[in-house]
LODO-983035 format. One record per residue (C-alpha): x, y, z; residue in three letters. Coordinates in pm, 1 decimal. Example, Ala and Ser with C-alpha at 12.3 -4.5 7.8 and 13.67 -1.06 7.14 Angstrom:
! residues 2
<<1230.0; -450.0; 780.0>; "ALA">
<<1367.0; -106.0; 714.0>; "SER">
END
This chain:
! residues 304
<<-11.8; 11.3; 1.9>; "MET">
<<295.3; 222.3; 12.8>; "VAL">
<<292.4; 274.1; -327.9>; "PHE">
<<-85.1; 366.2; -342.4>; "VAL">
<<5.9; 613.4; -65.0>; "LYS">
<<266.0; 770.7; -254.5>; "ALA">
<<42.4; 826.4; -560.2>; "ILE">
<<-220.4; 977.9; -347.4>; "VAL">
<<46.5; 1234.3; -197.6>; "VAL">
<<147.7; 1320.7; -546.5>; "LEU">
<<-192.7; 1376.1; -716.4>; "VAL">
<<-294.3; 1595.0; -435.4>; "GLU">
<<33.3; 1814.9; -400.1>; "SER">
<<77.4; 2116.6; -603.5>; "ASP">
<<304.3; 1935.4; -844.3>; "ILE">
<<-29.3; 1805.5; -990.7>; "GLN">
<<-69.2; 2163.3; -1116.5>; "GLN">
<<223.2; 2191.0; -1301.6>; "THR">
<<349.9; 1863.5; -1433.7>; "ALA">
<<171.6; 1503.4; -1553.3>; "LYS">
<<226.2; 1232.3; -1360.6>; "LEU">
<<273.1; 918.5; -1573.6>; "VAL">
<<311.7; 554.2; -1409.2>; "ILE">
<<455.9; 317.1; -1639.6>; "LEU">
<<424.1; -69.5; -1485.1>; "HIS">
<<479.0; -375.7; -1716.4>; "GLY">
<<294.7; -617.5; -1474.0>; "ASP">
<<-41.2; -602.0; -1581.2>; "PHE">
<<-157.4; -836.8; -1263.7>; "ALA">
<<-15.4; -556.9; -1030.3>; "PHE">
<<-260.3; -294.1; -1211.2>; "VAL">
<<-559.5; -524.6; -1162.5>; "THR">
<<-493.8; -523.9; -771.7>; "ILE">
<<-408.9; -166.1; -720.8>; "PHE">
<<-593.4; 31.3; -963.2>; "LEU">
<<-934.2; 18.2; -768.6>; "PRO">
<<-712.0; 192.2; -477.7>; "SER">
<<-586.9; 470.2; -738.4>; "ILE">
<<-892.1; 510.9; -922.5>; "LEU">
<<-1065.4; 760.0; -701.6>; "PRO">
<<-773.3; 974.1; -676.6>; "PHE">
<<-722.4; 978.1; -1065.0>; "SER">
<<-1082.2; 1076.6; -1158.1>; "CYS">
<<-1117.3; 1428.7; -1310.1>; "ASN">
<<-716.3; 1454.5; -1293.6>; "ARG">
<<-617.8; 1480.5; -1649.8>; "PRO">
<<-283.0; 1519.1; -1562.2>; "ARG">
<<-251.5; 1143.1; -1427.3>; "LEU">
<<-185.3; 874.6; -1698.9>; "ALA">
<<-161.6; 524.4; -1602.7>; "LEU">
<<38.2; 289.1; -1873.6>; "VAL">
<<49.4; -87.2; -1852.7>; "THR">
<<115.6; -380.3; -2101.9>; "ALA">
<<-18.9; -709.3; -2164.6>; "SER">
<<27.1; -958.1; -2463.8>; "ARG">
<<-365.3; -999.9; -2481.2>; "ALA">
<<-609.6; -749.1; -2590.8>; "SER">
<<-805.2; -525.5; -2378.0>; "LEU">
<<-1122.7; -721.3; -2511.9>; "TYR">
<<-1018.0; -1041.4; -2430.6>; "ASP">
<<-892.7; -911.1; -2071.2>; "LEU">
<<-1247.4; -782.6; -1991.6>; "CYS">
<<-1420.1; -1102.9; -2074.6>; "ARG">
<<-1225.5; -1303.7; -1820.4>; "LYS">
<<-1217.2; -1339.9; -1448.8>; "GLY">
<<-1303.2; -1065.5; -1220.0>; "LYS">
<<-1260.4; -802.8; -1512.2>; "LEU">
<<-1584.1; -920.1; -1657.5>; "GLN">
<<-1806.2; -708.3; -1423.4>; "THR">
<<-1565.5; -422.0; -1378.3>; "SER">
<<-1693.5; -77.3; -1440.9>; "GLN">
<<-1357.0; 110.2; -1470.6>; "PHE">
<<-1190.1; -55.5; -1781.2>; "TRP">
<<-1362.6; 168.7; -2012.6>; "ASN">
<<-1107.3; 438.4; -1917.7>; "ILE">
<<-829.8; 271.0; -2107.4>; "PHE">
<<-747.5; 308.3; -2481.6>; "VAL">
<<-565.2; 19.9; -2657.9>; "GLU">
<<-239.5; 62.3; -2871.4>; "ARG">
<<-105.0; -184.5; -3054.6>; "ASN">
<<291.8; -196.1; -3055.9>; "LEU">
<<414.8; -332.8; -3408.2>; "GLU">
<<747.4; -328.8; -3553.9>; "LEU">
<<955.1; -12.0; -3562.6>; "MET">
<<957.4; 194.1; -3903.9>; "PRO">
<<1284.9; 126.1; -4099.9>; "VAL">
<<1416.4; 473.4; -4042.3>; "GLU">
<<1378.1; 445.2; -3666.5>; "GLU">
<<1549.0; 100.1; -3674.8>; "ALA">
<<1820.2; 221.0; -3856.6>; "ARG">
<<1856.5; 513.3; -3625.2>; "GLU">
<<1880.1; 308.4; -3323.6>; "ILE">
<<2159.9; 96.1; -3486.6>; "ILE">
<<2360.4; 391.6; -3625.4>; "VAL">
<<2331.4; 635.8; -3332.0>; "GLN">
<<2493.3; 472.6; -3069.4>; "PRO">
<<2788.9; 379.9; -3268.3>; "PHE">
<<2831.1; 740.9; -3381.6>; "SER">
<<2940.1; 859.2; -3049.0>; "VAL">
<<3220.2; 574.3; -3033.6>; "THR">
<<3556.5; 538.1; -3214.0>; "ARG">
<<3390.8; 246.5; -3424.7>; "TRP">
<<3165.1; 286.3; -3704.3>; "SER">
<<2958.6; 42.0; -3941.0>; "MET">
<<2921.5; 49.7; -4325.0>; "THR">
<<2587.2; 55.4; -4478.5>; "GLU">
<<2609.1; -289.1; -4585.2>; "GLU">
<<2630.9; -377.4; -4201.7>; "ASP">
<<2337.8; -158.8; -4092.8>; "VAL">
<<2149.2; -335.3; -4401.8>; "ASP">
<<2231.4; -669.3; -4287.0>; "TYR">
<<2154.0; -614.5; -3915.1>; "ILE">
<<1823.3; -498.5; -4031.8>; "LEU">
<<1773.1; -794.6; -4246.6>; "GLU">
<<1874.6; -1048.0; -3982.9>; "LEU">
<<1670.6; -884.5; -3679.2>; "ALA">
<<1402.2; -700.2; -3870.3>; "GLY">
<<1255.5; -361.8; -3697.9>; "CYS">
<<1222.8; -518.4; -3376.6>; "HIS">
<<1433.9; -344.6; -3124.5>; "PRO">
<<1512.3; -614.4; -2872.7>; "PHE">
<<1647.6; -828.2; -3156.3>; "PHE">
<<1847.3; -523.9; -3315.8>; "ILE">
<<1990.1; -513.6; -2945.4>; "GLN">
<<2099.0; -869.5; -2971.7>; "ILE">
<<2275.8; -833.3; -3303.0>; "VAL">
<<2433.7; -494.5; -3209.1>; "CYS">
<<2561.7; -634.0; -2887.0>; "TYR">
<<2750.3; -907.2; -3067.2>; "HIS">
<<2891.0; -635.8; -3340.8>; "VAL">
<<3033.5; -414.7; -3020.9>; "LEU">
<<3196.4; -735.0; -2879.0>; "GLU">
<<3361.9; -783.6; -3200.2>; "ASP">
<<3472.8; -423.0; -3214.8>; "CYS">
<<3604.8; -434.5; -2852.0>; "LEU">
<<3799.1; -737.7; -2929.7>; "ASN">
<<3949.1; -591.3; -3265.6>; "GLY">
<<3765.5; -808.2; -3486.2>; "LYS">
<<3609.4; -747.0; -3836.6>; "GLU">
<<3220.6; -780.5; -3842.2>; "ILE">
<<3172.7; -1127.7; -3973.2>; "ASP">
<<2799.8; -1151.4; -4085.1>; "HIS">
<<2827.2; -1546.0; -4094.3>; "ASP">
<<2913.6; -1560.0; -3728.5>; "ALA">
<<2704.0; -1284.1; -3648.3>; "LEU">
<<2385.9; -1457.8; -3769.0>; "GLU">
<<2508.2; -1810.7; -3567.7>; "ARG">
<<2544.6; -1595.8; -3245.3>; "GLN">
<<2210.5; -1427.1; -3313.2>; "PHE">
<<2022.9; -1748.5; -3390.0>; "LEU">
<<2190.2; -1910.7; -3097.2>; "ASP">
<<2043.6; -1630.9; -2855.8>; "GLU">
<<1707.5; -1558.2; -3036.7>; "ALA">
<<1628.9; -1904.9; -3050.0>; "GLN">
<<1423.1; -1935.3; -2720.7>; "ARG">
<<1214.2; -1601.7; -2789.0>; "TYR">
<<1123.4; -1749.9; -3146.9>; "PHE">
<<1053.8; -2074.8; -2983.1>; "SER">
<<794.5; -1891.0; -2753.8>; "TYR">
<<647.1; -1729.2; -3029.0>; "ALA">
<<621.1; -2055.0; -3216.0>; "TRP">
<<461.6; -2236.1; -2921.1>; "LYS">
<<214.2; -1961.0; -2894.9>; "GLN">
<<75.0; -1997.8; -3244.8>; "LEU">
<<-227.9; -2246.6; -3352.6>; "ASP">
<<-211.9; -2506.1; -3599.3>; "GLU">
<<-361.3; -2300.6; -3886.1>; "ASP">
<<-105.5; -2009.6; -3816.6>; "GLN">
<<184.8; -2227.9; -3834.8>; "ARG">
<<59.7; -2403.0; -4148.9>; "SER">
<<24.3; -2050.6; -4296.6>; "ALA">
<<395.4; -1972.0; -4199.4>; "LEU">
<<518.1; -2284.5; -4336.5>; "ILE">
<<321.8; -2227.4; -4660.8>; "ALA">
<<474.5; -1873.6; -4697.8>; "LEU">
<<816.9; -2043.6; -4686.7>; "LEU">
<<731.9; -2235.1; -5012.3>; "ARG">
<<544.0; -1961.2; -5195.9>; "ASP">
<<618.7; -1590.4; -5093.4>; "ALA">
<<455.7; -1377.7; -5120.6>; "PRO">
<<139.5; -1558.0; -5070.1>; "ARG">
<<-196.8; -1415.3; -4965.4>; "PRO">
<<-304.8; -1455.9; -4658.4>; "MET">
<<-629.9; -1439.1; -4443.0>; "GLU">
<<-660.3; -1089.7; -4311.5>; "PRO">
<<-759.7; -1137.6; -3971.9>; "ARG">
<<-478.7; -1414.2; -3941.8>; "MET">
<<-235.9; -1164.5; -4103.4>; "PHE">
<<-339.8; -904.8; -3840.2>; "GLN">
<<-300.6; -1118.5; -3552.8>; "GLY">
<<66.0; -1209.6; -3626.4>; "MET">
<<145.7; -870.0; -3735.3>; "LYS">
<<66.5; -737.1; -3391.1>; "ARG">
<<278.2; -1000.5; -3243.1>; "GLU">
<<576.1; -862.1; -3473.2>; "ALA">
<<602.8; -1199.6; -3656.6>; "LEU">
<<495.5; -1052.3; -4013.2>; "LEU">
<<509.6; -746.0; -4166.7>; "GLN">
<<359.8; -628.1; -4537.6>; "GLY">
<<22.6; -677.9; -4601.8>; "SER">
<<-216.0; -960.3; -4605.7>; "ALA">
<<-203.9; -981.1; -4988.6>; "GLU">
<<176.2; -945.7; -4964.8>; "ARG">
<<283.1; -1089.1; -4622.6>; "PRO">
<<645.2; -1127.4; -4556.6>; "GLN">
<<867.3; -1236.5; -4249.9>; "PHE">
<<953.8; -997.9; -3973.6>; "ALA">
<<1324.1; -1101.4; -3997.7>; "SER">
<<1558.2; -1321.7; -4162.4>; "LYS">
<<1613.2; -1481.1; -3843.9>; "GLY">
<<1268.0; -1572.3; -3776.5>; "TRP">
<<1228.4; -1722.4; -4106.0>; "LYS">
<<1532.4; -1941.0; -4065.0>; "GLN">
<<1394.2; -2055.1; -3713.8>; "PHE">
<<1072.2; -2168.9; -3906.7>; "ILE">
<<1255.5; -2340.6; -4164.4>; "GLU">
<<1448.6; -2533.4; -3892.5>; "ASP">
<<1130.3; -2669.1; -3741.9>; "GLN">
<<1034.7; -3024.4; -3800.2>; "PRO">
<<676.8; -2917.1; -3917.9>; "GLU">
<<840.3; -2729.7; -4203.8>; "ALA">
<<1102.6; -2982.0; -4285.7>; "GLN">
<<856.1; -3265.6; -4295.9>; "SER">
<<566.4; -3075.4; -4478.2>; "SER">
<<407.5; -3203.8; -4797.2>; "PRO">
<<613.1; -3157.1; -5116.2>; "GLY">
<<930.1; -3078.8; -4916.8>; "ARG">
<<1254.2; -3292.6; -4914.1>; "SER">
<<1505.9; -3176.9; -4661.8>; "VAL">
<<1782.4; -3237.5; -4887.3>; "LEU">
<<1604.7; -3154.4; -5225.9>; "ALA">
<<1483.9; -2815.8; -5123.4>; "SER">
<<1604.1; -2526.2; -5328.8>; "GLN">
<<1605.3; -2265.7; -5035.4>; "ASP">
<<1835.3; -2497.0; -4846.4>; "ILE">
<<2204.5; -2291.1; -4836.5>; "PRO">
<<2424.8; -2346.7; -5123.0>; "ALA">
<<2710.2; -2478.7; -4907.6>; "SER">
<<2484.2; -2740.9; -4755.5>; "LEU">
<<2366.5; -2881.0; -5073.7>; "ARG">
<<2726.6; -2882.7; -5221.1>; "LYS">
<<2832.6; -3072.3; -4887.5>; "SER">
<<2543.3; -3323.5; -4967.9>; "VAL">
<<2638.5; -3361.7; -5318.9>; "GLN">
<<3002.2; -3458.0; -5252.7>; "ASP">
<<2866.4; -3682.7; -4987.0>; "THR">
<<2657.9; -3882.7; -5232.4>; "LEU">
<<2911.8; -3881.6; -5488.4>; "GLN">
<<3173.8; -4003.0; -5236.3>; "THR">
<<2918.9; -4243.2; -5043.7>; "ASN">
<<2648.3; -4382.6; -5237.1>; "GLN">
<<2487.7; -4520.3; -4917.6>; "ALA">
<<2514.7; -4867.3; -5017.8>; "HIS">
<<2541.8; -5151.1; -4760.6>; "ASP">
<<2881.3; -5181.4; -4588.0>; "GLY">
<<3022.5; -4840.2; -4696.4>; "GLU">
<<3114.8; -4606.8; -4381.6>; "PRO">
<<2893.6; -4313.9; -4297.3>; "LEU">
<<2998.3; -3956.2; -4360.0>; "PRO">
<<3118.1; -3777.3; -4063.2>; "GLU">
<<2938.1; -3453.5; -4135.9>; "THR">
<<2675.9; -3313.1; -4366.1>; "ILE">
<<2683.0; -2936.6; -4377.3>; "GLY">
<<2697.5; -2849.7; -3970.3>; "ARG">
<<2522.1; -3140.8; -3919.3>; "TYR">
<<2741.5; -3392.2; -3720.0>; "ALA">
<<2630.8; -3776.2; -3835.3>; "ILE">
<<2582.4; -4014.3; -3552.6>; "LYS">
<<2413.1; -4311.7; -3684.2>; "SER">
<<2217.6; -4475.4; -3947.9>; "GLU">
<<1822.9; -4498.7; -3848.0>; "LEU">
<<1703.2; -4681.4; -4158.2>; "GLY">
<<1725.1; -4748.6; -4528.2>; "ARG">
<<1500.5; -4826.0; -4808.6>; "GLY">
<<1482.2; -4848.0; -5188.7>; "GLY">
<<1481.3; -4487.9; -5248.6>; "MET">
<<1717.9; -4331.6; -4937.2>; "ALA">
<<1891.5; -4368.5; -4630.8>; "VAL">
<<1779.7; -4171.5; -4316.3>; "VAL">
<<2080.3; -4088.2; -4079.1>; "LEU">
<<2074.5; -3950.9; -3706.2>; "ARG">
<<2247.2; -3626.1; -3687.4>; "ALA">
<<2337.3; -3354.3; -3428.1>; "HIS">
<<2280.8; -2991.9; -3508.0>; "ASP">
<<2562.4; -2798.4; -3297.3>; "PRO">
<<2346.6; -2468.7; -3354.1>; "ARG">
<<2038.4; -2553.5; -3183.4>; "PHE">
<<2192.6; -2852.7; -2996.6>; "LYS">
<<1950.7; -3134.9; -3083.8>; "ARG">
<<1933.9; -3448.1; -3290.7>; "ASP">
<<1773.7; -3447.7; -3617.1>; "VAL">
<<1704.5; -3691.6; -3909.0>; "ALA">
<<1865.8; -3624.5; -4254.9>; "ILE">
<<1730.8; -3826.1; -4568.8>; "LYS">
<<2023.1; -3907.1; -4806.2>; "VAL">
<<1903.0; -3984.4; -5139.7>; "LEU">
<<2088.5; -4204.1; -5424.1>; "PRO">
<<2361.0; -4039.7; -5632.1>; "LYS">
<<2109.9; -4085.2; -5943.5>; "GLU">
<<1888.6; -3805.2; -5794.6>; "PHE">
<<2143.0; -3545.5; -5780.4>; "LEU">
<<1970.9; -3355.5; -6049.1>; "HIS">
<<1682.2; -3292.8; -5785.5>; "THR">
<<1950.0; -3067.2; -5586.4>; "LEU">
END
């Protein structure tokens, strides 16, 4: 109650006549507890503002629990936070470096925006690793930067992925295959509010290269109809070449040794084989998990 008493003192003091008091609190549950105590003192005081945050919409919040019968939630106005405009996102990359002895090229800035998108949190992650390289006297390595970013951002991408329903996941996987692909407007707006997509429902785009890469690595994307992990044209060229070299030197016949690696994947064992392919168990060091890789016979190299 100390917090509430402090608010009461402020709104009844002379400072309320000359300044505007803005209360920022990120814990919505906290607000639901203390707002009834604050409300009597905030009525008819236009210089007092309360700002809070929630993943759920105001409409959904008001339909659940004790808020269903509440009479004071109509004092709030909902504002959706989306991705930053490109100009502002570029500014938060360039401006901090402008006061240091280091600088980034336009190519570096463009790559950061491509990898992290216009999400300030993900930009912060990438720029942290850029600054680390600068402090250690290293050149900015885009490939290393991508690996570092994906390692750190994976937990956040994974959380966002788990919040999506089956239809939303299917729509994102379909977008991998056929971009730009029109999307149902309501679905698009929902994922745009979550900063997962940008563009329009007619021409949706992934919010960032990092988010797209995360989806490509999901089991649902790799096993979706019409997609072969090794035959896909959107697999990096370096990995396709590694597979080709492996197939040329190891035709996956009985008795021949398994390759040690395919691309970044460390081969551990054979899971099974048939007339069309051999399935190998491998370990992905980037995401620290085991995956299955299907190796096709050399005769099918024209599909790669």
